N, C-alpha and C positions, 0 to 999 in steps of 0.2 A: 644455138651451138655455132652456127656459121658466123654470127655477129661477134661472139666471144673470141673465136679463132682469128678473125680479122683484126680485132682490137689488140690482141696479144702480139700479132705480127707487126702491127704499126709501132707498138711500144718498143719492141726489140730493134726496130729500125730507127728509133729516136724520134718518131713522129708523135705529136701531141694528139691523143685521142679526142675526137669530137663528141663522142657519146659520154654519158655520165659514168663515173668510176664504178667499178664493180668490186674489185678486191679491196681488202682493208688497207693495203699499202697505197693503193690509188686514192682512197678516201683521205688518208693521212697526208699524202702529197698535196692534194687540193687544199686542205685546211692550212698547211704550212705556207702555201703560196698566198692564200688570203691574208694570213698573219703578216707575212713579209710585206705585202702591199700596204697594210695598215701601218706598219712600222715606218715604212718609207714616207707615207703621208704625214705621220706625226713628226718625223724628222724635218720634213719640209715646213711644217707649221712652226717648229722651233727655230729653224733658220730665219723665217720671216719675222718671228718675235725678236730675235737678236738684231735684226736689221732695223727694227723700230727704235725710237728714242726712249728706251726704258732705262731709268737711272739705276745705278748699281745698288743703292739701298733697297729699291723695290725688288730687284732680282735676288738680293740676299734674303729679303723677307720671304720670298716664295720658296727659296731653298730651305729656309728654316722651317717652313710649314710642311715640306715634303720629306725632310730628313728622317722622319719616323717611319717612312715606307720605302725609301731608296737610299743607297749609300751616298754619302756626301761627295765622294770622289766622282761618282757617275753624274750626280746633279751638277757639280761645278763644270764638268766636261761638257755636258749638254748646254749649259748656259754660257759657256765660253769664258768663265772667270777662274782666277787662281784660287786654289783652296786656301792658301795663306791669307788672301784678301778677305775671304769669307770668315775665316777664324778670327782675324783682327776685328772685323765688323761685329761679330758675335760677342766678343769679350770686351768691347768698348765700354767705358763708363757712361751710364745714362745721364743725360742732361737734366739738371734740376729744374723743376717747375717753378719759374720765377714768381708767378702770382701766388702759388701755394706757400712758397717760402715767406713771402710778405705777410700772408694771413697767419702763418705760424708764429711769426715774430709779434704780430699784434695780439694774438691769443696769449702768448707768454708774457707780454708787457701788461696787458689788462689783468691777467691772473695775479701778477705780482703787485699791481696797484691795489687790488682788492684784498691783499694779504692772504691770498689763497681761498677766499670765500666765494667768489663768483663762480657760478655753474655755467653750463653751456648756453642756457637761455639769456642770462645776463651778459655774458661775453659777446654773444651774437648781437644783442641790442646795442651795446657800447661800441662795438666795432663798426656796425652799420652807421651809427651816428657820427663816427669819425670819417665816414666816406668809404669804408671797406665793406662791400656787400657780403653778408654772411648770414646763413640760416642757422637755426638751432642745431640741426643734425650735423652740418659741416663743422660747427664749433666743437661739438662733442667728439667727432672723429679726430680733429686736430688736437684736442686735449688728450685723447687717448694716445695719439702718436707721441706727444710730448711727455706723457706720463703724469699729467696734471689731474688732480681731483679737487672737488669742492669740499671744504671742511665744515659744511653746514651740519648742525646737529638735529636729531629728530624732535618733533614737537613734544611739548610737555602737557600732561593731563592735569587740568586744574580742578580744584574742588568747588562745590556749589557755594554760592554766596549767601549773605544774610540780609539784614534789613537796612533801610535808608537811615541817614543821620537825622536826628530829631529836629534840628534847627535848619539844616541845609538839605533840601530834597535833591533828587536826581532829575534835574531839568533836562539834561541832554537825552537820557533814555536811549542810548546807543544810536542816536541819529548822527552818525559819523560823516555822512556825505553832505558837506556844506556847500554853499553856492559861491562864496567869495572869501578872499583872505581876511584875516582879523575878525572873523565871525565867531569862531570857537577855538580856544586854546586848551590843550590838555597838559597836565603836569604830573610828574612822578619822580621818585627818588630810588636809586639803586646803589649797591655797594661795590667797591673795587679794591682789590688788594694792591698795596703800594709798597711792598718790600718788607715792612715791619708791622704795619697795622692797616686796618681797613679805612678807606676814605669813602665819601658819599658824593654821588653825582645827582644833581637836580636838573631836570630838563623841562623846557616849555615847548610844546609842539603845536604848530598851526595846522589844524585839520584839513584845510583846503587842499594843500599839496603835500601834506605830511612833512612839512619842513620844520626843523628845530630852529626856533627864533630866540631862545635864551637858555643859558646853562651856567652852572656854577658848581665848584667842588669845595669840599670842606671835610675836616675830620669829625665833625659833629652833624648828625642829621636833624638839625633843629630848624626853627622858623627863619633864622637869619639866612640859612642856606637857600631855602625856597624863595624867600623875599629877594635875594640877590639875583636868582634866575629870572624871577618875574620882572624885576627892575630892568634887566638887560633886554628882555623881550619888549617891554613897553617903550624903551628908548629907541631900540633899533627899528621898531615897526612904526615909528613916527607918532607915538603917543595917541593911539586910536581910542575911540570911545565906542561904547555899546558892545564890548567883547564879553563873551561868556567864558569863564575859566572852570574846567572840569578836572577833578582829581579824585584820589581815594580819600579815606577818612583818617589818614595819618595825622598825628598831633601837630606836625609842622604845617599842615594846611588848615587845621581847625583852631589854631592859636589866635589869640586876640590881636597880636601884632600883624599876622598875615592877613587877617580879615579886614583890619583897618587899612592896610595898603590897598586891598581890592576896592574898598569903599572910596579911597582917595583917587584911585584911577577910574572910578565909575565902571568897574568890571563886575558882572553878575557871577556869583559862585554857584557851582553845581558839584555834587558829590556822588560817587558810586555807592552802591549798597555794600555793606560791610562784608569783606572777604570775597567780593565778586570781581575778579580781575577782568572779566569780559566787559564790564561796564566802562573800562578804560583800556580796551584792547589795543588801540593804536600805539599807546605808550609802551605797553608790554611788548608789542611787535618791534618797536624801535630799539628797546634795550636788548631784546634777543638778537637782533641783527648786529648791534654793536659788539656784543660779547662773542657771538659766533663768527663774525666776519673779521674782527679787528683785534680784539684783545688776546694776548697770549694766554695759554691755558693756566700758567702759573702766576698770572698777573704781571704787574710792573715792579721795577726795582726801586722806584722812588715816586713821591708825589708829583714832582715836576715832570718826570717822564710820562706819567699817566695823564696829566693835564695837557701836555703838548700832543700826545698821541690822540686823545679824544677830540681835541680841537681840530686836529688834522683830519680825523674821520668825519666830523660833522661838516666842516667848511670845505675841505678839499675833495672828499670822496662822496659822502652820502648826499649832500645837497647839490653838488656840481656834476658828478659823474654817474653815480649809481642809478640804474633804471629802476623805477618804482612801478609795480604792477597797478597800483591804484591810479597812477597818472598815465596809464596807457603806455608804459615803458619809458616815460620821460623822467629825468631827475627833477626834484622839487623846484630848483631854481628855474629851469626851463619851463616847467608847467606854470609857475607864477608869472614869468615874463610873458608868456603867450596870453594869459588872462589880462594883464595890464595893457598889452598891445591891442587886443581886441576891444577892451573897454575904451581906450583912447580913440580908436577908430570909430566906434559907435558914437562917442561924444562929439567928435569932429563932424560926423555926418549929420547929427541932429542940430 
């Protein structure tokens, strides 16, 4: 009782009591004093922060993170910046990412070169070969940003095949992985709409790098068409010997004229089983790529337009630019060039 009376007398005289507070008012006063000391300490820290060499953008960034909890006016006052300056910084246009803009332009260009057929994997491979490092997922995101899609169609279900040709066996037997160029050529014929009538395209494919080495177009799917494609392949490849030529059992490959040409070139003939497209699947894959990646859905308006577009696809895109999964992502031309370069190096060493 005596202690309480003494403490009350000291408080009325304006003296700070030395003992612990007793009444609720005294407890509240003590807590308020502690809070005031903490605020003064925080203000001192903020003053020291403003004294440091902290750039305005960094201060504005901090204000932006705290504005969800405190008024912007108060935050700007604490940091000693004008509210109009913060508002200008907040509404400024973002600087474009220079590297991303370059990659976007590459994606757009490569997608156009492929006639809209290349997907993220192919575009990433082609861009990387150009010197622009790009992964499949980044290419996919950039394609999505640009609103680009691949026009590839789903795979087709084929029927089961029949028997071998009586006179010409299937010597290849689906051994499509060959060890050198001009070892095995494959051939096939497909049809193309040219405005008013169907035209036919015959192609000869070298299995080593899946490179088209001969082709011809005609309105008639006869042996003259396939012979013209074979003649082109034989001439452009340097008249090689010991080649195997594999095809289906179409009459344009079983005709006496075509077989005589093979005999003249000393080319061994092999044929798929009847109705079995898997025995000549590299050719089926090439024609599917041509039609899905390059040809308009409604075909071409003329024979000359079709011939020009197909040559552009074979020479300018498929052989020179398009990454091929069989070649480890390399176009056929580059895959063959590496083979010849390595062969010459080995020959020089020996």
